[in-house]
C-alpha positions in Angstrom: 3.4 22.1 36.5 0.3 23.7 35.0 -0.4 26.4 32.5 -3.7 27.9 33.4 -6.0 24.9 33.9 -4.1 22.6 31.6 -1.5 20.2 32.8 1.8 20.2 30.9 2.4 16.6 32.0 0.5 14.5 29.5 -1.0 11.1 30.1 -0.3 8.4 27.4 -3.0 6.1 26.2 -0.8 3.0 26.0 -3.6 0.9 24.6 -4.0 3.2 21.6 -0.3 3.2 20.7 0.2 -0.5 21.5 0.1 -1.8 17.9 3.0 0.2 16.5 4.9 -0.3 19.8 4.4 -4.1 19.3 5.9 -3.9 15.8 8.8 -1.7 17.0 9.5 -4.1 19.9 9.5 -7.0 17.5 12.0 -5.2 15.3 14.4 -4.7 18.2 13.9 -8.4 19.2 14.8 -9.5 15.7 17.9 -7.3 15.8 19.1 -8.7 19.2 18.2 -12.3 18.3 20.2 -12.1 15.1 23.3 -11.6 17.3 22.8 -14.9 19.1 21.4 -17.2 16.4 23.5 -18.9 13.8 23.1 -21.3 11.0 19.7 -22.9 10.6 18.5 -21.3 13.8 18.2 -18.0 11.9 15.0 -19.2 10.3 13.3 -18.3 13.6 13.9 -14.6 12.8 11.1 -14.8 10.3 8.8 -16.5 12.8 9.6 -13.8 15.3 8.7 -11.1 12.8 5.5 -12.8 12.0 4.7 -13.2 15.7 5.2 -9.5 16.3 2.8 -8.6 13.5 0.2 -11.1 14.7 0.5 -9.6 18.2 0.0 -6.1 16.8 -3.1 -7.4 15.0 -4.5 -8.8 18.2 -3.9 -5.5 20.0 -6.3 -3.8 17.5 -9.2 -5.9 18.9 -9.7 -3.9 22.2 -9.8 -0.7 20.2 -12.9 -1.6 18.1 -15.8 0.9 18.3 -13.7 3.3 20.4 -12.4 6.8 19.8 -9.1 7.4 21.5 -6.7 10.3 21.3 -3.3 10.8 22.9 -0.3 13.2 22.8 -2.7 16.1 22.8 -1.6 19.8 23.1 -2.7 21.5 26.3 -4.9 24.6 26.2 -8.6 25.5 25.9 -8.6 25.2 22.1 -10.4 22.1 20.9 -8.6 19.3 19.1 -4.9 19.3 18.8 -4.0 15.6 19.2 -1.1 14.0 17.5 -2.3 10.4 17.6 -6.0 9.4 17.2 -7.5 5.9 16.9 -10.9 5.6 15.3 -12.5 3.4 12.7 -10.5 4.9 9.9 -7.2 4.2 11.8 -8.2 0.6 12.6 -9.3 -0.3 9.1 -6.0 1.0 7.6 -3.8 -0.6 10.4 -5.6 -3.9 9.8 -4.7 -3.7 6.1 -1.1 -2.6 6.8 -0.4 -5.3 9.4 -2.1 -8.1 7.5 -0.3 -7.2 4.3 3.0 -7.1 6.1 2.4 -10.5 7.5 1.9 -11.9 4.0 5.1 -10.3 2.9 6.9 -12.0 5.7 5.6 -15.3 4.6 6.8 -14.6 1.0 10.2 -13.6 2.3 10.9 -16.8 4.3 12.7 -18.8 1.6 14.6 -15.7 0.5 16.0 -15.0 4.0 16.9 -18.6 4.8 20.6 -19.1 5.4 22.4 -19.9 2.2 23.3 -23.6 3.0 19.7 -24.3 4.1 18.0 -22.2 1.3 16.0 -24.0 -1.3 18.2 -24.5 -4.4 15.3 -23.3 -6.6 15.1 -19.9 -5.0 17.3 -17.6 -7.0 16.9 -14.8 -4.4 18.0 -16.9 -1.4 20.8 -15.7 0.8 19.4 -12.2 1.8 20.5 -11.6 5.4 17.5 -12.5 7.5 18.3 -10.4 10.6 18.8 -7.1 8.6 15.9 -7.8 6.3 13.3 -8.5 9.0 14.5 -5.6 11.2 14.2 -3.2 8.3 10.8 -4.6 7.3 9.4 -4.3 10.8 10.8 -0.8 11.3 9.2 0.3 8.1 5.9 -1.3 9.1 6.0 0.5 12.4 6.2 3.8 10.5 3.3 2.8 8.3 1.1 1.8 11.2 1.9 5.1 13.1 1.2 7.1 10.0 -2.4 5.8 9.8 -3.1 7.3 13.3 -1.1 10.6 12.9 -3.1 13.8 13.1 -0.4 16.5 12.8 2.0 17.2 10.0 5.2 16.6 12.0 4.1 13.1 13.1 2.9 12.4 9.5 6.3 13.4 8.1 8.3 11.5 10.7 6.2 8.4 10.3 6.4 8.6 6.5 10.2 8.8 6.6 10.3 5.9 9.1 8.4 4.0 6.5 10.5 5.0 3.5 14.1 4.9 4.7 14.2 1.2 5.7 12.3 0.4 2.4 15.2 2.0 0.5 17.7 -0.4 2.3 15.4 -3.4 1.7 15.4 -2.8 -2.1 19.2 -2.8 -2.3 19.8 -5.6 0.3 20.3 -8.2 -2.4 23.4 -6.5 -3.7 22.7 -6.8 -7.4 23.2 -4.2 -10.1 19.5 -3.9 -10.7 18.9 -3.7 -6.9 21.4 -1.0 -6.5 19.9 1.1 -9.3 16.4 0.5 -8.0 17.4 1.5 -4.4 19.1 4.7 -5.7 16.1 5.7 -7.8 13.7 5.1 -4.9 16.0 7.0 -2.5 16.3 10.0 -4.8 12.6 10.2 -5.4 11.9 9.8 -1.7 14.2 12.6 -0.8 12.7 14.9 -3.5 9.1 14.2 -2.4 10.0 14.7 1.3 11.6 18.1 0.5 8.5 19.2 -1.4 6.2 17.9 1.4 8.3 19.7 4.1 8.2 22.9 2.1 4.5 22.7 1.8 4.1 21.9 5.5 6.2 24.9 6.4 4.0 27.2 4.3 0.8 25.8 5.9 2.3 26.3 9.3 3.2 29.9 8.4 -0.3 30.6 7.2 -2.2 28.9 10.0 0.1 28.8 13.0 -0.5 25.2 13.7 0.6 21.7 12.6 -2.5 19.9 13.9 -4.8 18.9 11.1 -8.1 19.7 12.8 -6.9 23.1 14.0 -5.4 23.8 10.5 -8.8 23.2 8.9 -10.4 25.7 11.3 -7.6 28.2 10.7 -7.8 27.9 6.9 -11.5 28.8 7.0 -10.7 32.2 8.4 -7.2 32.7 7.1 -6.0 36.3 6.5 -6.7 37.2 2.8 -3.0 38.2 2.5 -2.0 34.7 3.3 -4.4 32.8 1.1 -1.8 32.5 -1.7 0.7 31.1 0.8 -1.8 28.6 2.2 -2.9 27.5 -1.3 0.7 27.0 -2.4 1.4 25.1 0.8 -1.6 22.9 0.2 -0.5 22.1 -3.4 3.1 21.3 -2.4 2.0 19.1 0.5 -0.4 17.1 -1.7 2.3 16.9 -4.4 4.7 15.3 -1.8 2.1 12.6 -1.1 1.5 12.2 -4.8 5.1 10.9 -5.2 4.5 8.4 -2.4 1.4 6.9 -4.1 2.9 6.9 -7.6 0.4 9.3 -9.1 1.3 10.4 -12.7 3.4 12.5 -13.4 5.3 11.5 -10.1 5.4 7.8 -11.0 8.5 7.3 -13.0 10.5 5.6 -10.3 8.0 2.7 -9.9 8.7 0.2 -12.8 12.5 0.2 -12.4 12.2 0.0 -8.6 9.8 -2.9 -8.5 11.9 -4.7 -11.2 15.2 -4.3 -9.3 13.9 -5.1 -5.9 13.3 -8.7 -4.6 9.7 -9.6 -5.5 8.5 -9.7 -1.8 9.9 -6.2 -1.4 8.1 -5.1 -4.6 4.9 -6.5 -3.1 5.6 -4.6 0.1 6.1 -1.3 -1.8 3.0 -2.0 -4.0 0.6 -2.6 -1.0 2.0 -1.5 2.4 4.0 1.5 1.3 1.3 2.7 -1.1 -1.6 2.1 1.4 0.4 4.2 4.0 0.9 7.0 1.4 -2.8 7.1 0.7 -3.5 7.1 4.4 -1.5 10.3 4.7 -3.1 11.8 1.7 -6.6 11.0 3.0 -5.8 12.6 6.4 -4.2 15.7 5.0 -6.9 16.3 2.3 -9.9 15.1 4.3 -9.1 16.8 7.5 -6.4 19.5 7.3 -7.2 20.9 3.8 -11.0 20.3 3.9 -11.7 24.1 3.4 -9.6 24.0 0.2 -11.4 21.1 -1.3 -12.6 23.4 -4.2 -8.9 24.0 -5.0 -7.4 20.6 -4.8 -10.4 18.6 -5.9 -10.1 19.5 -9.6 -6.4 18.9 -9.5 -6.9 15.5 -8.0 -9.5 14.7 -10.7 -6.9 15.4 -13.4 -4.2 13.4 -11.5 -6.7 10.4 -11.2 -7.4 10.6 -14.9 -3.8 10.7 -15.9 -2.7 8.0 -13.5 -5.4 5.6 -14.7 -4.7 6.2 -18.4 -0.9 6.2 -18.3 -0.8 3.1 -16.1 -3.3 1.1 -18.2 -1.9 2.2 -21.6 1.7 1.3 -20.7 0.6 -2.0 -19.1 -0.9 -2.9 -22.5 2.3 -2.1 -24.2 4.3 -4.2 -21.7 1.9 -7.2 -22.1 2.3 -7.0 -25.9 6.0 -6.3 -25.8 8.5 -7.7 -23.3 5.8 -9.4 -21.2 7.8 -8.7 -18.0 5.4 -9.7 -15.3 6.8 -7.5 -12.5 6.8 -4.5 -14.7 3.3 -5.4 -15.8 2.2 -5.5 -12.1 4.0 -2.2 -11.5 2.1 -0.4 -14.2 -1.1 -2.1 -13.1 -0.5 -0.8 -9.6 -0.1 2.7 -11.0 -3.4 2.3 -12.8 -5.0 1.1 -9.6 -3.7 4.2 -7.8 -5.7 6.2 -10.3 -8.9 4.4 -9.2 -8.1 5.1 -5.6 -7.6 8.8 -6.4 -11.0 9.1 -8.2 -13.1 9.9 -5.1 -10.6 12.8 -4.4 -11.6 14.3 -7.7 -15.2 14.6 -6.6 -14.4 16.8 -3.6 -14.8 20.1 -5.5 -17.8 21.8 -4.1 -18.4 19.0 -1.6 -16.0 20.1 1.2 -18.6 19.5 3.9 -19.3 16.0 2.6 -15.8 14.6 2.3 -16.6 12.0 4.9 -19.2 10.6 2.4 -16.8 10.7 -0.6 -13.3 9.7 0.5 -14.2 6.4 2.4 -14.7 4.9 -1.1 -10.9 5.2 -1.4 -10.5 3.3 1.9 -12.7 0.5 0.7 -10.8 0.2 -2.6 -7.5 0.2 -0.7 -8.6 -2.7 1.4 -9.7 -4.8 -1.6 -6.6 -3.8 -3.6 -4.3 -5.0 -0.9 -5.9 -8.5 -1.1 -5.9 -9.0 -4.8 -2.4 -7.4 -5.5 -0.7 -9.3 -2.7 -2.2 -12.5 -4.0 -0.9 -11.8 -7.5 2.6 -11.0 -6.2 2.5 -14.2 -4.1 1.9 -16.4 -7.2 4.5 -14.5 -9.2 7.0 -15.1 -6.4 6.2 -18.8 -6.5 6.5 -19.1 -10.3 9.8 -17.2 -10.4 11.5 -19.9 -8.4 11.4 -22.2 -11.4 11.1 -19.7 -14.2 13.4 -16.8 -13.3 12.9 -15.1 -16.7 9.7 -13.6 -15.3 7.7 -13.1 -18.6 4.1 -13.9 -19.5 5.2 -16.9 -21.5 6.3 -18.6 -18.3 2.6 -18.9 -17.2 1.5 -20.8 -20.3 0.2 -24.1 -19.2 0.3 -23.3 -15.5 -3.0 -25.1 -15.1 -1.5 -28.4 -16.1 1.7 -27.9 -14.0 0.0 -26.6 -10.8 -3.9 -26.3 -11.0 -4.3 -24.6 -7.6 -1.7 -22.0 -8.4 -3.3 -21.3 -11.8 -6.8 -21.0 -10.4 -5.6 -18.7 -7.7 -3.7 -16.5 -10.1 -6.7 -16.4 -12.5 -8.9 -15.4 -9.6 -6.6 -12.6 -8.6 -6.2 -11.3 -12.1 -10.0 -11.3 -12.6 -10.3 -9.4 -9.3 -7.9 -6.8 -10.6 -9.9 -6.6 -13.8 -13.2 -6.4 -12.0 -14.8 -9.5 -13.6 -16.7 -12.4 -12.1 -15.9 -14.5 -10.1 -13.6 -11.8 -8.7 -16.6 -9.9 -7.4 -14.6 -8.0 -4.8 -12.7 -6.1 -7.5 -16.0 -5.4 -9.3 -17.5 -4.2 -6.1 -14.6 -1.9 -5.4 -14.8 -0.3 -8.8 -18.6 0.1 -8.6 -18.1 1.8 -5.2 -15.6 4.3 -6.6 -17.8 4.8 -9.7 -20.8 5.6 -7.5 -18.8 8.2 -5.7 -18.0 9.9 -9.0 -21.6 9.9 -10.2 -22.8 11.2 -6.8 -20.2 13.9 -7.0 -21.4 15.1 -10.3 -18.0 14.7 -12.0 -19.3 13.1 -15.2 -16.2 13.4 -17.4 -14.1 11.5 -14.7 -16.7 8.8 -14.7 -16.3 8.4 -18.5 -12.5 8.3 -18.2 -12.7 5.6 -15.5 -15.1 3.5 -17.6 -12.8 3.7 -20.6 -9.8 2.7 -18.5 -11.5 -0.2 -16.9 -12.2 -1.5 -20.4 -8.5 -1.0 -21.4 -7.3 -2.8 -18.3 -9.4 -5.8 -19.3 -7.0 -6.5 -22.1 -3.7 -7.2 -20.3 -5.4 -9.0 -17.4 -7.3 -11.3 -19.8 -4.1 -11.9 -21.8 -2.3 -13.0 -18.7 -5.3 -15.1 -17.6 -5.5 -16.8 -21.0 -1.8 -17.9 -20.7 -2.7 -19.8 -17.5 -5.2 -22.0 -19.2 -3.5 -22.3 -22.6 -2.0 -25.7 -23.5 1.8 -25.9 -23.1 3.9 -25.3 -26.2 4.4 -28.8 -27.8 8.0 -28.1 -28.8 9.0 -27.1 -25.3 11.3 -29.7 -23.7 9.9 -31.3 -20.5 12.7 -30.3 -18.1 12.1 -31.4 -14.5 11.6 -28.4 -12.2 10.0 -26.3 -14.8 6.4 -25.6 -15.7 6.6 -27.9 -18.6 6.3 -31.0 -16.4 3.0 -31.7 -14.7 3.3 -31.3 -11.0 7.0 -30.3 -11.2 6.5 -26.8 -9.8 7.0 -27.0 -6.1 5.5 -24.3 -3.8 7.1 -23.8 -0.4 4.7 -24.0 2.5 5.0 -20.3 3.4 4.0 -19.3 -0.2 1.1 -21.7 -0.1 -0.1 -20.2 3.2 0.2 -16.6 1.8 -1.6 -17.5 -1.4 -4.3 -19.4 0.5 -4.8 -16.5 2.9 -5.2 -14.0 0.0 -7.4 -16.4 -1.9 -9.6 -17.2 1.1 -10.1 -13.6 2.0 -10.8 -12.7 -1.7 -13.5 -15.3 -1.8 -15.1 -14.1 1.4 -15.0 -10.5 0.2 -16.5 -11.6 -3.2 -19.3 -13.5 -1.5 -20.0 -10.9 1.2 -18.9 -7.5 -0.1 -21.0 -5.9 2.6 -18.0 -6.4 4.9 -16.3 -3.6 2.9 -19.5 -1.7 2.5 -19.7 -1.2 6.3 -16.5 0.9 6.0 -18.4 3.4 3.9 -21.3 3.8 6.5 -19.2 4.7 9.5 -20.2 8.2 10.8 -17.2 10.6 10.9 -14.8 8.0 9.5 -12.1 10.6 8.9 -12.7 12.4 12.2 
């Protein structure tokens, strides 16, 4: 059947949608395999999950250097595609899939059947079938979100990401886990409601859900509908601000990270946050481009607040309880502020957003490596020191030199100090975007916050190389005995991957720089 000259029967570009399909197929395979495997055989569920993610990564290779679009609306009007694969999509999908693979490695001891679980793993016994199915289902939503180009697909993909994550947080069945899952669920529902209300107002003002057509419609919107469109834009961006933990929408993060299993906290900190920023980049950089003069100043204020609150409270945690997971939670909030900085330079530069916002993409790629590495080391140390405070890391260099050196490297990357040059490069890239955008006050705020962040990162680093407390008893299986801390092979592989990639990005930061020079990155 045809309508005019356009066919209503759409062709599907299977190569373009192959990566999320591979992840979804792996999720179904894990769910079915769980029915037939028992006892020690269930350890294969983790390897099946890892295989699905590796396959999805391999399916990205044929898409390099190509621009593909599928699920496009018929008609003579240009644009109107729901799923687009370009350089922007591939970069983010690479980050998402690679990060998810590291999370699977960190989850292996935790999801081992209880009789075969390592006795040092306090979190062992989480049901592997349910865990890996939920994880892959969430990853499928994240990977789809990076390619979505209409608000309906964005919202559906975002919920596909968020709802399984809520179950993952509470899967351990602890009091803290239940509280964390409830807080995350309530905040997710609230943010989705705000996002949907904003999307409905934008649809009412523009008559379309496709981001490229929405941008064209907002440029010529009826003056009577400008207030409706501006309100819709504000609510839509506020909905995504919840997802990326921007202040003042951040209050769910510390308790959620602390109550979740550490690998799940790592997943929320990197994969979920990267997907949320992908949606924010797409909506702001494509759909709401004509309103950059409206949301740009608001994003600048959000970036300043997020950086400042995250760093100041992290300093308080470091000097107070010293809870390492909470410290990483507040650190991740501060890092979100740095990612938001290029958004704040958009005012008056609506036509040049493709030159501004890619700095956020580069920072996200580097952030994923250094934050996952830090969470990986924390996961390893928590096996023998379940208190999870900074004092547990005192003397780690003597107990496990490779682990201490890796953690020191990741912390210096987060701080932006040598030899963690990839973190320094990411911050300089963002800082350059602020200076080029003419937002001087935001550059000053960022510089001050980078200095504040040095304190708690260096305090943690100093603990690694400090001598052990002489009065501490040398109990086997703790950090007080040289060589006693045992690191499972999956943890060692995850830490090694993050460390190796961090070294490569520190030695050759031009790899990330190439992301910034791709023409039409957000197109």
